[in-house]
N, CA, C, O and the ligand as a Tripos MOL2 file, in Angstrom:
@<TRIPOS>MOLECULE
protein
  277   275    70     0     0
PROTEIN
NO_CHARGES

@<TRIPOS>ATOM
      1 N          59.2100   36.4650  -48.5490 N.3       1 MET1
      2 CA         59.0450   37.8930  -48.2440 C.3       1 MET1
      3 C          59.7940   38.7250  -49.2910 C.2       1 MET1
      4 O          60.9780   38.5020  -49.5430 O.2       1 MET1
      5 N          59.1010   39.6680  -49.8840 N.am      2 ASP2
      6 CA         59.7240   40.5080  -50.8960 C.3       2 ASP2
      7 C          60.7230   41.4720  -50.2730 C.2       2 ASP2
      8 O          60.4980   42.0180  -49.1930 O.2       2 ASP2
      9 N          61.8210   41.6650  -50.9730 N.am      3 LYS3
     10 CA         62.8010   42.6540  -50.5370 C.3       3 LYS3
     11 C          62.5070   43.9560  -51.2810 C.2       3 LYS3
     12 O          62.2320   43.9630  -52.4810 O.2       3 LYS3
     13 N          62.5710   45.0420  -50.5390 N.am      4 VAL4
     14 CA         62.1840   46.3380  -51.0910 C.3       4 VAL4
     15 C          63.3650   47.3020  -51.0220 C.2       4 VAL4
     16 O          64.1390   47.2820  -50.0650 O.2       4 VAL4
     17 N          63.4950   48.1360  -52.0350 N.am      5 CYS5
     18 CA         64.5740   49.1210  -52.1100 C.3       5 CYS5
     19 C          64.5400   50.0580  -50.9100 C.2       5 CYS5
     20 O          63.4980   50.6270  -50.5820 O.2       5 CYS5
     21 N          65.6980   50.2120  -50.2520 N.am      6 GLY6
     22 CA         65.7810   51.0860  -49.0950 C.3       6 GLY6
     23 C          65.7510   52.5630  -49.4730 C.2       6 GLY6
     24 O          65.5990   53.4220  -48.6050 O.2       6 GLY6
     25 N          65.8940   52.8580  -50.7490 N.am      7 LYS7
     26 CA         65.9270   54.2510  -51.2070 C.3       7 LYS7
     27 C          64.5630   54.7240  -51.7100 C.2       7 LYS7
     28 O          64.1430   55.8440  -51.4210 O.2       7 LYS7
     29 N          63.8720   53.8590  -52.4690 N.am      8 CYS8
     30 CA         62.6330   54.3320  -53.0980 C.3       8 CYS8
     31 C          61.4520   53.3690  -52.9310 C.2       8 CYS8
     32 O          60.3930   53.5760  -53.5230 O.2       8 CYS8
     33 N          61.6370   52.3160  -52.1220 N.am      9 ASN9
     34 CA         60.5380   51.3790  -51.8180 C.3       9 ASN9
     35 C          60.0200   50.5550  -52.9850 C.2       9 ASN9
     36 O          58.9150   50.0180  -52.9120 O.2       9 ASN9
     37 N          60.7980   50.4420  -54.0670 N.am     10 THR10
     38 CA         60.4160   49.6060  -55.1990 C.3      10 THR10
     39 C          60.8480   48.1720  -54.9040 C.2      10 THR10
     40 O          61.8730   47.9430  -54.2610 O.2      10 THR10
     41 N          60.0570   47.2090  -55.3790 N.am     11 LYS11
     42 CA         60.4000   45.7990  -55.1570 C.3      11 LYS11
     43 C          61.7020   45.4520  -55.8870 C.2      11 LYS11
     44 O          61.8470   45.7230  -57.0790 O.2      11 LYS11
     45 N          62.6430   44.8500  -55.1570 N.am     12 LEU12
     46 CA         63.9420   44.5080  -55.7260 C.3      12 LEU12
     47 C          63.8740   43.2350  -56.5530 C.2      12 LEU12
     48 O          63.0730   42.3390  -56.2860 O.2      12 LEU12
     49 N          64.7320   43.1760  -57.5630 N.am     13 ILE13
     50 CA         64.8170   41.9970  -58.4320 C.3      13 ILE13
     51 C          66.1130   41.2680  -58.1280 C.2      13 ILE13
     52 O          67.1870   41.8690  -58.0980 O.2      13 ILE13
     53 N          66.0000   39.9440  -57.8990 N.am     14 LYS14
     54 CA         67.1940   39.1610  -57.6080 C.3      14 LYS14
     55 C          68.0740   39.0720  -58.8520 C.2      14 LYS14
     56 O          67.5850   38.8000  -59.9480 O.2      14 LYS14
     57 N          69.3580   39.2990  -58.6760 N.am     15 ALA15
     58 CA         70.2920   39.2390  -59.7960 C.3      15 ALA15
     59 C          71.4150   38.2620  -59.4680 C.2      15 ALA15
     60 O          71.4130   37.6240  -58.4160 O.2      15 ALA15
     61 N          72.3530   38.1580  -60.3680 N.am     16 HIS16
     62 CA         73.4790   37.2570  -60.1610 C.3      16 HIS16
     63 C          74.7710   38.0290  -60.3830 C.2      16 HIS16
     64 O          74.8490   38.9010  -61.2480 O.2      16 HIS16
     65 N          75.7750   37.6960  -59.5940 N.am     17 ILE17
     66 CA         77.0520   38.3750  -59.7180 C.3      17 ILE17
     67 C          77.7710   37.8630  -60.9550 C.2      17 ILE17
     68 O          77.9220   36.6570  -61.1490 O.2      17 ILE17
     69 N          78.2080   38.7870  -61.7770 N.am     18 LYS18
     70 CA         79.0030   38.4260  -62.9420 C.3      18 LYS18
     71 C          80.3920   39.0010  -62.7430 C.2      18 LYS18
     72 O          80.5660   40.1920  -62.4850 O.2      18 LYS18
     73 N          81.3580   38.1380  -62.8680 N.am     19 GLY19
     74 CA         82.7260   38.5870  -62.6680 C.3      19 GLY19
     75 C          83.6560   37.4180  -62.8480 C.2      19 GLY19
     76 O          83.2510   36.3560  -63.3190 O.2      19 GLY19
     77 N          84.8750   37.6070  -62.4820 N.am     20 LEU20
     78 CA         85.8990   36.5920  -62.6800 C.3      20 LEU20
     79 C          85.5210   35.2770  -62.0090 C.2      20 LEU20
     80 O          85.6820   34.2080  -62.5980 O.2      20 LEU20
     81 N          85.0200   35.3530  -60.7830 N.am     21 HIS21
     82 CA         84.7350   34.1360  -60.0390 C.3      21 HIS21
     83 C          83.2430   33.8250  -59.9510 C.2      21 HIS21
     84 O          82.8590   32.7570  -59.4740 O.2      21 HIS21
     85 N          82.4190   34.7330  -60.3990 N.am     22 GLY22
     86 CA         80.9890   34.4630  -60.4670 C.3      22 GLY22
     87 C          80.2320   34.5880  -59.1650 C.2      22 GLY22
     88 O          79.0010   34.6150  -59.1770 O.2      22 GLY22
     89 N          80.9160   34.6640  -58.0510 N.am     23 GLU23
     90 CA         80.2280   34.8330  -56.7810 C.3      23 GLU23
     91 C          81.1970   35.3760  -55.7420 C.2      23 GLU23
     92 O          82.4130   35.3310  -55.9310 O.2      23 GLU23
     93 N          80.6670   35.8750  -54.6740 N.am     24 PHE24
     94 CA         81.5090   36.2460  -53.5480 C.3      24 PHE24
     95 C          80.6840   36.0970  -52.2940 C.2      24 PHE24
     96 O          79.4650   35.9390  -52.3490 O.2      24 PHE24
     97 N          81.3470   36.1500  -51.1830 N.am     25 GLY25
     98 CA         80.6250   35.9340  -49.9410 C.3      25 GLY25
     99 C          81.2150   36.7080  -48.7960 C.2      25 GLY25
    100 O          82.1490   37.4940  -48.9520 O.2      25 GLY25
    101 N          80.6400   36.4610  -47.6340 N.am     26 VAL26
    102 CA         81.1040   37.1320  -46.4330 C.3      26 VAL26
    103 C          81.3860   36.1100  -45.3480 C.2      26 VAL26
    104 O          80.8190   35.0180  -45.3470 O.2      26 VAL26
    105 N          82.2570   36.4680  -44.4360 N.am     27 SER27
    106 CA         82.5990   35.5860  -43.3370 C.3      27 SER27
    107 C          82.9770   36.4310  -42.1320 C.2      27 SER27
    108 O          83.4450   37.5610  -42.2740 O.2      27 SER27
    109 N          82.7680   35.8710  -40.9420 N.am     28 LYS28
    110 CA         83.1730   36.5760  -39.7260 C.3      28 LYS28
    111 C          84.6880   36.5150  -39.5670 C.2      28 LYS28
    112 O          85.2880   37.3360  -38.8730 O.2      28 LYS28
    113 N          85.2970   35.5230  -40.2250 N.am     29 LYS29
    114 CA         86.7450   35.3460  -40.1150 C.3      29 LYS29
    115 C          87.4570   36.2350  -41.1220 C.2      29 LYS29
    116 O          86.9170   36.5480  -42.1830 O.2      29 LYS29
    117 N          88.6780   36.6400  -40.7760 N.am     30 SER30
    118 CA         89.4020   37.5450  -41.6510 C.3      30 SER30
    119 C          90.4940   36.8280  -42.4470 C.2      30 SER30
    120 O          91.3970   37.4670  -42.9870 O.2      30 SER30
    121 N          90.4060   35.5040  -42.5140 N.am     31 SER31
    122 CA         91.4050   34.7350  -43.2400 C.3      31 SER31
    123 C          91.5340   35.2040  -44.6800 C.2      31 SER31
    124 O          90.5410   35.4780  -45.3540 O.2      31 SER31
    125 N          92.7790   35.2900  -45.1390 N.am     32 GLY32
    126 CA         93.0110   35.7260  -46.5090 C.3      32 GLY32
    127 C          93.0560   34.5760  -47.4820 C.2      32 GLY32
    128 O          93.0980   34.7760  -48.6960 O.2      32 GLY32
    129 N          93.0490   33.3740  -46.9490 N.am     33 ILE33
    130 CA         93.1290   32.1900  -47.8190 C.3      33 ILE33
    131 C          91.7330   31.8030  -48.2660 C.2      33 ILE33
    132 O          90.8670   31.5130  -47.4410 O.2      33 ILE33
    133 N          91.5140   31.7970  -49.5690 N.am     34 PHE34
    134 CA         90.1770   31.5550  -50.0730 C.3      34 PHE34
    135 C          89.9570   30.0960  -50.4580 C.2      34 PHE34
    136 O          88.8130   29.6680  -50.6100 O.2      34 PHE34
    137 N          91.0260   29.3300  -50.6170 N.am     35 VAL35
    138 CA         90.8930   27.9190  -50.9950 C.3      35 VAL35
    139 C          90.4670   27.1030  -49.7730 C.2      35 VAL35
    140 O          91.1500   27.1180  -48.7490 O.2      35 VAL35
    141 N          89.3750   26.4130  -49.8720 N.am     36 GLY36
    142 CA         88.8720   25.6110  -48.7720 C.3      36 GLY36
    143 C          88.3520   26.4660  -47.6290 C.2      36 GLY36
    144 O          88.1550   25.9950  -46.5090 O.2      36 GLY36
    145 N          88.1410   27.6980  -47.9360 N.am     37 PHE37
    146 CA         87.7110   28.6700  -46.9330 C.3      37 PHE37
    147 C          86.1960   28.7720  -46.9880 C.2      37 PHE37
    148 O          85.6170   29.0320  -48.0430 O.2      37 PHE37
    149 N          85.5690   28.5690  -45.8590 N.am     38 SER38
    150 CA         84.1120   28.5670  -45.8190 C.3      38 SER38
    151 C          83.5680   29.9900  -45.7010 C.2      38 SER38
    152 O          84.0100   30.7770  -44.8630 O.2      38 SER38
    153 N          82.6140   30.2920  -46.5450 N.am     39 TYR39
    154 CA         82.0060   31.6130  -46.4730 C.3      39 TYR39
    155 C          80.5480   31.5170  -46.8820 C.2      39 TYR39
    156 O          80.1220   30.5060  -47.4400 O.2      39 TYR39
    157 N          79.7930   32.5480  -46.6110 N.am     40 SER40
    158 CA         78.3860   32.5900  -46.9620 C.3      40 SER40
    159 C          78.2150   33.4130  -48.2260 C.2      40 SER40
    160 O          78.6270   34.5710  -48.2930 O.2      40 SER40
    161 N          77.6040   32.7970  -49.2210 N.am     41 LYS41
    162 CA         77.4540   33.4470  -50.5260 C.3      41 LYS41
    163 C          76.4120   34.5640  -50.4720 C.2      41 LYS41
    164 O          75.2950   34.3720  -49.9910 O.2      41 LYS41
    165 N          76.8000   35.7150  -50.9690 N.am     42 ALA42
    166 CA         75.8950   36.8670  -50.9860 C.3      42 ALA42
    167 C          75.1960   36.9710  -52.3440 C.2      42 ALA42
    168 O          75.8150   36.7540  -53.3860 O.2      42 ALA42
    169 N          73.9120   37.3030  -52.3230 N.am     43 SER43
    170 CA         73.1500   37.4720  -53.5550 C.3      43 SER43
    171 C          72.7600   38.9360  -53.7200 C.2      43 SER43
    172 O          72.2470   39.5510  -52.7860 O.2      43 SER43
    173 N          73.0020   39.4990  -54.9070 N.am     44 PRO44
    174 CA         72.6460   40.8930  -55.1340 C.3      44 PRO44
    175 C          71.1890   41.0550  -55.5320 C.2      44 PRO44
    176 O          70.6390   40.2330  -56.2660 O.2      44 PRO44
    177 N          70.5760   42.1110  -55.0480 N.am     45 TYR45
    178 CA         69.2170   42.4670  -55.4460 C.3      45 TYR45
    179 C          69.2700   43.8860  -56.0050 C.2      45 TYR45
    180 O          69.8230   44.7950  -55.3850 O.2      45 TYR45
    181 N          68.6850   44.0560  -57.1860 N.am     46 VAL46
    182 CA         68.7790   45.3360  -57.8830 C.3      46 VAL46
    183 C          67.4180   46.0280  -57.9260 C.2      46 VAL46
    184 O          66.3950   45.4020  -58.2020 O.2      46 VAL46
    185 N          67.4250   47.3150  -57.6520 N.am     47 CYS47
    186 CA         66.1990   48.0950  -57.7610 C.3      47 CYS47
    187 C          66.0230   48.5200  -59.2250 C.2      47 CYS47
    188 O          66.8830   49.2060  -59.7770 O.2      47 CYS47
    189 N          64.9050   48.1130  -59.8580 N.am     48 PRO48
    190 CA         64.7030   48.4530  -61.2730 C.3      48 PRO48
    191 C          64.3300   49.9200  -61.4640 C.2      48 PRO48
    192 O          64.2980   50.4100  -62.5930 O.2      48 PRO48
    193 N          64.0550   50.6050  -60.3930 N.am     49 ASN49
    194 CA         63.6670   52.0190  -60.4860 C.3      49 ASN49
    195 C          64.8660   52.9590  -60.3850 C.2      49 ASN49
    196 O          65.0620   53.8170  -61.2450 O.2      49 ASN49
    197 N          65.6750   52.7920  -59.3200 N.am     50 CYS50
    198 CA         66.7770   53.7420  -59.1020 C.3      50 CYS50
    199 C          68.1530   53.1120  -59.3000 C.2      50 CYS50
    200 O          69.1630   53.8150  -59.2820 O.2      50 CYS50
    201 N          68.2010   51.7940  -59.4880 N.am     51 GLY51
    202 CA         69.4850   51.1520  -59.7550 C.3      51 GLY51
    203 C          70.2800   50.7970  -58.5220 C.2      51 GLY51
    204 O          71.4040   50.3070  -58.6270 O.2      51 GLY51
    205 N          69.7230   51.0320  -57.3750 N.am     52 TYR52
    206 CA         70.4190   50.7100  -56.1260 C.3      52 TYR52
    207 C          70.5900   49.1960  -56.0190 C.2      52 TYR52
    208 O          69.6730   48.4400  -56.3390 O.2      52 TYR52
    209 N          71.7630   48.7580  -55.5700 N.am     53 VAL53
    210 CA         72.0230   47.3300  -55.4130 C.3      53 VAL53
    211 C          72.2460   47.0170  -53.9390 C.2      53 VAL53
    212 O          73.0500   47.6610  -53.2640 O.2      53 VAL53
    213 N          71.5190   46.0200  -53.4570 N.am     54 GLU54
    214 CA         71.7010   45.5680  -52.0850 C.3      54 GLU54
    215 C          72.1020   44.0970  -52.1210 C.2      54 GLU54
    216 O          71.6840   43.3420  -52.9990 O.2      54 GLU54
    217 N          72.9170   43.7120  -51.1520 N.am     55 PHE55
    218 CA         73.3420   42.3110  -51.0770 C.3      55 PHE55
    219 C          72.7040   41.6410  -49.8700 C.2      55 PHE55
    220 O          72.6680   42.1930  -48.7700 O.2      55 PHE55
    221 N          72.2030   40.4350  -50.1100 N.am     56 TYR56
    222 CA         71.5850   39.6650  -49.0360 C.3      56 TYR56
    223 C          72.1820   38.2690  -48.9900 C.2      56 TYR56
    224 O          72.6360   37.7350  -50.0020 O.2      56 TYR56
    225 N          72.1740   37.6880  -47.7930 N.am     57 LEU57
    226 CA         72.4620   36.2730  -47.6600 C.3      57 LEU57
    227 C          71.1140   35.5750  -47.6660 C.2      57 LEU57
    228 O          70.2300   35.9140  -46.8790 O.2      57 LEU57
    229 N          70.9530   34.5930  -48.5580 N.am     58 GLU58
    230 CA         69.7210   33.8250  -48.5700 C.3      58 GLU58
    231 C          69.6550   33.0170  -47.2770 C.2      58 GLU58
    232 O          70.6590   32.8280  -46.5910 O.2      58 GLU58
    233 N          68.4580   32.5480  -46.9640 N.am     59 GLU59
    234 CA         68.1890   31.8610  -45.6930 C.3      59 GLU59
    235 C          69.2730   30.8580  -45.3020 C.2      59 GLU59
    236 O          69.7810   30.8830  -44.1810 O.2      59 GLU59
    237 N          69.6180   29.9760  -46.2410 N.am     60 LYS60
    238 CA         70.5960   28.9240  -45.9740 C.3      60 LYS60
    239 C          71.9780   29.5120  -45.6930 C.2      60 LYS60
    240 O          72.6980   29.0440  -44.8120 O.2      60 LYS60
    241 N          72.3330   30.5370  -46.4510 N.am     61 GLU61
    242 CA         73.6430   31.1770  -46.2950 C.3      61 GLU61
    243 C          73.7030   31.9800  -44.9990 C.2      61 GLU61
    244 O          74.7450   32.0510  -44.3470 O.2      61 GLU61
    245 N          72.5910   32.5730  -44.6420 N.am     62 LEU62
    246 CA         72.5180   33.3480  -43.4040 C.3      62 LEU62
    247 C          72.6990   32.4260  -42.1990 C.2      62 LEU62
    248 O          73.3640   32.7650  -41.2200 O.2      62 LEU62
    249 N          72.0850   31.2510  -42.3080 N.am     63 GLU63
    250 CA         72.2230   30.2390  -41.2550 C.3      63 GLU63
    251 C          73.6880   29.8530  -41.0920 C.2      63 GLU63
    252 O          74.1970   29.7450  -39.9770 O.2      63 GLU63
    253 N          74.3560   29.6470  -42.2250 N.am     64 LYS64
    254 CA         75.7690   29.2870  -42.2380 C.3      64 LYS64
    255 C          76.5810   30.3820  -41.5450 C.2      64 LYS64
    256 O          77.4610   30.1080  -40.7290 O.2      64 LYS64
    257 N          76.2610   31.6230  -41.8930 N.am     65 PHE65
    258 CA         76.9670   32.7670  -41.3090 C.3      65 PHE65
    259 C          76.7690   32.8120  -39.7940 C.2      65 PHE65
    260 O          77.7210   33.0110  -39.0390 O.2      65 PHE65
    261 N          75.5210   32.6240  -39.3600 N.am     66 ASN66
    262 CA         75.2020   32.7070  -37.9370 C.3      66 ASN66
    263 C          75.8090   31.5550  -37.1460 C.2      66 ASN66
    264 O          76.0540   31.6760  -35.9460 O.2      66 ASN66
    265 N          76.0530   30.4210  -37.8370 N.am     67 ASN67
    266 CA         76.6190   29.2630  -37.1470 C.3      67 ASN67
    267 C          78.1440   29.2870  -37.1130 C.2      67 ASN67
    268 O          78.7680   28.4300  -36.4870 O.2      67 ASN67
    269 N          78.7430   30.2720  -37.7880 N.am     68 GLU68
    270 CA         80.1910   30.3780  -37.7810 C.3      68 GLU68
    271 C          80.6850   30.6740  -36.3770 C.2      68 GLU68
    272 O          80.0900   31.4630  -35.6440 O.2      68 GLU68
    273 N          81.7700   30.0340  -36.0210 N.am     69 GLN69
    274 CA         82.3370   30.2700  -34.6900 C.3      69 GLN69
    275 C          83.3420   31.4040  -34.7390 C.2      69 GLN69
    276 O          83.9290   31.7530  -33.7150 O.2      69 GLN69
    277 ZN         65.2050   52.1470  -55.6280 Zn       70 ZN70
@<TRIPOS>BOND
     1     1     2 1
     2     2     3 1
     3     3     4 2
     4     3     5 am
     5     5     6 1
     6     6     7 1
     7     7     8 2
     8     7     9 am
     9     9    10 1
    10    10    11 1
    11    11    12 2
    12    11    13 am
    13    13    14 1
    14    14    15 1
    15    15    16 2
    16    15    17 am
    17    17    18 1
    18    18    19 1
    19    19    20 2
    20    19    21 am
    21    21    22 1
    22    22    23 1
    23    23    24 2
    24    23    25 am
    25    25    26 1
    26    26    27 1
    27    27    28 2
    28    27    29 am
    29    29    30 1
    30    30    31 1
    31    31    32 2
    32    31    33 am
    33    33    34 1
    34    34    35 1
    35    35    36 2
    36    35    37 am
    37    37    38 1
    38    38    39 1
    39    39    40 2
    40    39    41 am
    41    41    42 1
    42    42    43 1
    43    43    44 2
    44    43    45 am
    45    45    46 1
    46    46    47 1
    47    47    48 2
    48    47    49 am
    49    49    50 1
    50    50    51 1
    51    51    52 2
    52    51    53 am
    53    53    54 1
    54    54    55 1
    55    55    56 2
    56    55    57 am
    57    57    58 1
    58    58    59 1
    59    59    60 2
    60    59    61 am
    61    61    62 1
    62    62    63 1
    63    63    64 2
    64    63    65 am
    65    65    66 1
    66    66    67 1
    67    67    68 2
    68    67    69 am
    69    69    70 1
    70    70    71 1
    71    71    72 2
    72    71    73 am
    73    73    74 1
    74    74    75 1
    75    75    76 2
    76    75    77 am
    77    77    78 1
    78    78    79 1
    79    79    80 2
    80    79    81 am
    81    81    82 1
    82    82    83 1
    83    83    84 2
    84    83    85 am
    85    85    86 1
    86    86    87 1
    87    87    88 2
    88    87    89 am
    89    89    90 1
    90    90    91 1
    91    91    92 2
    92    91    93 am
    93    93    94 1
    94    94    95 1
    95    95    96 2
    96    95    97 am
    97    97    98 1
    98    98    99 1
    99    99   100 2
   100    99   101 am
   101   101   102 1
   102   102   103 1
   103   103   104 2
   104   103   105 am
   105   105   106 1
   106   106   107 1
   107   107   108 2
   108   107   109 am
   109   109   110 1
   110   110   111 1
   111   111   112 2
   112   111   113 am
   113   113   114 1
   114   114   115 1
   115   115   116 2
   116   115   117 am
   117   117   118 1
   118   118   119 1
   119   119   120 2
   120   119   121 am
   121   121   122 1
   122   122   123 1
   123   123   124 2
   124   123   125 am
   125   125   126 1
   126   126   127 1
   127   127   128 2
   128   127   129 am
   129   129   130 1
   130   130   131 1
   131   131   132 2
   132   131   133 am
   133   133   134 1
   134   134   135 1
   135   135   136 2
   136   135   137 am
   137   137   138 1
   138   138   139 1
   139   139   140 2
   140   139   141 am
   141   141   142 1
   142   142   143 1
   143   143   144 2
   144   143   145 am
   145   145   146 1
   146   146   147 1
   147   147   148 2
   148   147   149 am
   149   149   150 1
   150   150   151 1
   151   151   152 2
   152   151   153 am
   153   153   154 1
   154   154   155 1
   155   155   156 2
   156   155   157 am
   157   157   158 1
   158   158   159 1
   159   159   160 2
   160   159   161 am
   161   161   162 1
   162   162   163 1
   163   163   164 2
   164   163   165 am
   165   165   166 1
   166   166   167 1
   167   167   168 2
   168   167   169 am
   169   169   170 1
   170   170   171 1
   171   171   172 2
   172   171   173 am
   173   173   174 1
   174   174   175 1
   175   175   176 2
   176   175   177 am
   177   177   178 1
   178   178   179 1
   179   179   180 2
   180   179   181 am
   181   181   182 1
   182   182   183 1
   183   183   184 2
   184   183   185 am
   185   185   186 1
   186   186   187 1
   187   187   188 2
   188   187   189 am
   189   189   190 1
   190   190   191 1
   191   191   192 2
   192   191   193 am
   193   193   194 1
   194   194   195 1
   195   195   196 2
   196   195   197 am
   197   197   198 1
   198   198   199 1
   199   199   200 2
   200   199   201 am
   201   201   202 1
   202   202   203 1
   203   203   204 2
   204   203   205 am
   205   205   206 1
   206   206   207 1
   207   207   208 2
   208   207   209 am
   209   209   210 1
   210   210   211 1
   211   211   212 2
   212   211   213 am
   213   213   214 1
   214   214   215 1
   215   215   216 2
   216   215   217 am
   217   217   218 1
   218   218   219 1
   219   219   220 2
   220   219   221 am
   221   221   222 1
   222   222   223 1
   223   223   224 2
   224   223   225 am
   225   225   226 1
   226   226   227 1
   227   227   228 2
   228   227   229 am
   229   229   230 1
   230   230   231 1
   231   231   232 2
   232   231   233 am
   233   233   234 1
   234   234   235 1
   235   235   236 2
   236   235   237 am
   237   237   238 1
   238   238   239 1
   239   239   240 2
   240   239   241 am
   241   241   242 1
   242   242   243 1
   243   243   244 2
   244   243   245 am
   245   245   246 1
   246   246   247 1
   247   247   248 2
   248   247   249 am
   249   249   250 1
   250   250   251 1
   251   251   252 2
   252   251   253 am
   253   253   254 1
   254   254   255 1
   255   255   256 2
   256   255   257 am
   257   257   258 1
   258   258   259 1
   259   259   260 2
   260   259   261 am
   261   261   262 1
   262   262   263 1
   263   263   264 2
   264   263   265 am
   265   265   266 1
   266   266   267 1
   267   267   268 2
   268   267   269 am
   269   269   270 1
   270   270   271 1
   271   271   272 2
   272   271   273 am
   273   273   274 1
   274   274   275 1
   275   275   276 2
@<TRIPOS>SUBSTRUCTURE
     1 MET1         2 RESIDUE 1 A MET
     2 ASP2         6 RESIDUE 1 A ASP
     3 LYS3        10 RESIDUE 1 A LYS
     4 VAL4        14 RESIDUE 1 A VAL
     5 CYS5        18 RESIDUE 1 A CYS
     6 GLY6        22 RESIDUE 1 A GLY
     7 LYS7        26 RESIDUE 1 A LYS
     8 CYS8        30 RESIDUE 1 A CYS
     9 ASN9        34 RESIDUE 1 A ASN
    10 THR10       38 RESIDUE 1 A THR
    11 LYS11       42 RESIDUE 1 A LYS
    12 LEU12       46 RESIDUE 1 A LEU
    13 ILE13       50 RESIDUE 1 A ILE
    14 LYS14       54 RESIDUE 1 A LYS
    15 ALA15       58 RESIDUE 1 A ALA
    16 HIS16       62 RESIDUE 1 A HIS
    17 ILE17       66 RESIDUE 1 A ILE
    18 LYS18       70 RESIDUE 1 A LYS
    19 GLY19       74 RESIDUE 1 A GLY
    20 LEU20       78 RESIDUE 1 A LEU
    21 HIS21       82 RESIDUE 1 A HIS
    22 GLY22       86 RESIDUE 1 A GLY
    23 GLU23       90 RESIDUE 1 A GLU
    24 PHE24       94 RESIDUE 1 A PHE
    25 GLY25       98 RESIDUE 1 A GLY
    26 VAL26      102 RESIDUE 1 A VAL
    27 SER27      106 RESIDUE 1 A SER
    28 LYS28      110 RESIDUE 1 A LYS
    29 LYS29      114 RESIDUE 1 A LYS
    30 SER30      118 RESIDUE 1 A SER
    31 SER31      122 RESIDUE 1 A SER
    32 GLY32      126 RESIDUE 1 A GLY
    33 ILE33      130 RESIDUE 1 A ILE
    34 PHE34      134 RESIDUE 1 A PHE
    35 VAL35      138 RESIDUE 1 A VAL
    36 GLY36      142 RESIDUE 1 A GLY
    37 PHE37      146 RESIDUE 1 A PHE
    38 SER38      150 RESIDUE 1 A SER
    39 TYR39      154 RESIDUE 1 A TYR
    40 SER40      158 RESIDUE 1 A SER
    41 LYS41      162 RESIDUE 1 A LYS
    42 ALA42      166 RESIDUE 1 A ALA
    43 SER43      170 RESIDUE 1 A SER
    44 PRO44      174 RESIDUE 1 A PRO
    45 TYR45      178 RESIDUE 1 A TYR
    46 VAL46      182 RESIDUE 1 A VAL
    47 CYS47      186 RESIDUE 1 A CYS
    48 PRO48      190 RESIDUE 1 A PRO
    49 ASN49      194 RESIDUE 1 A ASN
    50 CYS50      198 RESIDUE 1 A CYS
    51 GLY51      202 RESIDUE 1 A GLY
    52 TYR52      206 RESIDUE 1 A TYR
    53 VAL53      210 RESIDUE 1 A VAL
    54 GLU54      214 RESIDUE 1 A GLU
    55 PHE55      218 RESIDUE 1 A PHE
    56 TYR56      222 RESIDUE 1 A TYR
    57 LEU57      226 RESIDUE 1 A LEU
    58 GLU58      230 RESIDUE 1 A GLU
    59 GLU59      234 RESIDUE 1 A GLU
    60 LYS60      238 RESIDUE 1 A LYS
    61 GLU61      242 RESIDUE 1 A GLU
    62 LEU62      246 RESIDUE 1 A LEU
    63 GLU63      250 RESIDUE 1 A GLU
    64 LYS64      254 RESIDUE 1 A LYS
    65 PHE65      258 RESIDUE 1 A PHE
    66 ASN66      262 RESIDUE 1 A ASN
    67 ASN67      266 RESIDUE 1 A ASN
    68 GLU68      270 RESIDUE 1 A GLU
    69 GLN69      274 RESIDUE 1 A GLN
    70 ZN70       277 GROUP 0 **** ****
């Protein structure tokens, strides 16, 4: 299923996070310890029209998130 820009309805392009660690994620837990810490990796999607960036959890990562206790 294509992801569409919430601002202008243009089809979003999947991108990759560039930075010190190359990725980041989300978790229901608020633990500050990142080593051995389980989280769901977020993927950025960029609108080529207006530049809006949205983050999504891919299917597998979303499952991981939903299964978190
Ligand atoms: Zn847009």
